[in-house]
C-alpha positions in Angstrom: 0.0 0.0 0.0 1.4 3.4 -1.0 0.1 6.8 -0.1 1.4 9.8 -2.1 0.3 13.4 -2.5 -0.4 16.4 -0.3 -4.0 17.4 0.5 -5.3 20.3 2.6 -8.2 20.0 5.0 -9.6 21.7 8.1 -10.3 20.5 11.6 -13.6 21.5 13.2 -13.8 23.0 16.8 -13.7 19.4 18.3 -10.6 18.4 16.3 -12.5 16.2 13.7 -11.2 16.2 10.2 -12.1 14.4 7.0 -9.4 12.0 5.9 -8.9 12.8 2.1 -11.0 10.5 -0.1 -8.0 9.4 -2.1 -6.4 8.0 1.0 -9.7 6.4 2.2 -10.0 4.7 -1.2 -6.6 3.1 -0.7 -7.5 2.0 2.8 -10.8 0.5 1.6 -9.0 -1.3 -1.3 -6.6 -2.9 1.2 -9.5 -3.7 3.6 -8.0 -1.5 6.3 -10.7 -0.4 8.7 -8.5 0.4 11.7 -5.8 3.1 12.0 -3.3 4.1 14.6 -2.2 7.6 15.3 1.0 8.7 17.0 3.3 11.6 17.1 6.2 11.5 14.7 9.5 10.7 16.5 11.5 13.5 14.8 9.3 16.4 13.7 6.1 18.1 14.8 3.6 16.2 12.8 1.3 13.2 13.4 1.6 9.8 11.7 -1.5 7.8 10.8 -0.7 4.1 10.3 -3.0 1.5 8.8 -3.3 -1.1 11.5 -1.4 -3.7 9.6 1.5 -1.3 9.0 1.5 -0.3 12.7 1.5 -4.0 13.8 4.5 -4.7 11.5 6.3 -1.7 13.0 5.6 -2.8 16.6 6.7 -6.3 15.7 10.0 -4.9 14.3 10.6 -2.9 17.5 9.6 -5.9 19.7 12.0 -8.2 17.8 14.9 -5.9 18.7 13.8 -5.5 22.3 15.4 -7.5 25.1 12.7 -7.7 27.8 15.4 -7.7 30.4 17.1 -4.5 29.2 15.5 -1.5 31.0 16.3 1.0 28.3 15.0 -1.2 25.5 11.8 -1.9 27.5 11.4 1.8 28.2 11.8 2.6 24.4 9.1 0.0 23.6 6.8 1.3 26.3 7.2 4.9 25.2 6.7 4.1 21.5 3.5 2.2 22.0 2.1 4.3 24.9 2.0 7.4 22.7 -0.3 5.7 20.1 -4.0 5.7 19.8 -6.5 3.6 17.8 -8.5 5.5 15.4 -11.7 4.5 13.6 -13.2 6.7 10.8 -16.9 7.5 11.2 -19.3 6.8 8.4 -18.5 10.1 6.7 -14.7 9.4 6.7 -13.9 11.7 9.6 -11.5 11.1 12.4 -11.1 12.8 15.8 -7.6 14.0 16.5 -7.2 14.1 20.3 -6.3 17.5 21.7 -2.8 16.5 22.9 -1.9 15.5 19.3 -3.3 18.8 18.0 -1.1 20.7 20.5 2.0 18.7 19.7 1.7 19.3 15.9 0.6 22.9 16.5 -2.6 22.3 14.5 -5.1 25.1 14.9 -7.5 24.4 12.1 -5.8 24.1 8.7 -4.0 20.8 8.2 -2.2 19.0 5.4 -2.3 15.3 4.9 0.9 14.0 3.2 1.2 10.5 1.9 4.5 9.0 2.8 4.9 5.5 1.5 2.7 3.3 3.8 1.7 6.0 6.3 -0.1 9.3 6.2 1.4 12.3 7.9 -0.8 15.1 9.3 0.9 18.5 9.5 -0.3 22.0 10.4 -0.6 23.7 7.0 1.8 26.4 7.9 4.5 23.9 8.9 3.9 21.8 5.8 4.2 24.9 3.6 7.7 25.5 4.9 8.6 21.8 4.5 7.5 21.6 0.9 8.7 25.1 -0.3 12.4 24.2 -1.1 12.8 22.0 -4.1 16.6 22.4 -3.9 16.6 20.8 -0.5 14.7 17.8 -1.8 17.1 17.5 -4.7 20.1 17.6 -2.4 18.7 15.1 0.1 17.8 12.6 -2.7 21.2 13.2 -4.4 22.9 12.3 -1.1 20.7 9.2 -0.5 20.9 7.8 -4.0 24.6 8.6 -4.9 26.7 5.6 -5.5 28.7 4.9 -2.3 32.2 3.5 -2.5 32.5 0.0 -1.1 
């Protein structure tokens, strides 16, 4: 499953927002009815995982976690504790809990960005800054894709 694109939306006063229809179609096609929402680990946005993708991510972290190592157990605990199950209502809306809105500094205008098998949710202002520098994208991809000497 692959999500691509950037779609603007608006939250209502309760923090509800319509998940873009193009993303909902992909979820329906893949028979994904449950989602998981968590804060991004590195930037001020939210990440919406289809449940199967979330489960694979947790399985990957668990496989690297020694249950007798305090730091590893704490990392696992913090990773999973900051997640929340999300179910879309019949109209395709989701409720973004207040703590997540505050973390991502979302005050109404949002941007959904498809990133491989997840969907990021940004404040529109932050997303505008993120996507405004094509030279940065070119440089990052050039560094990533350059042939590395062996």
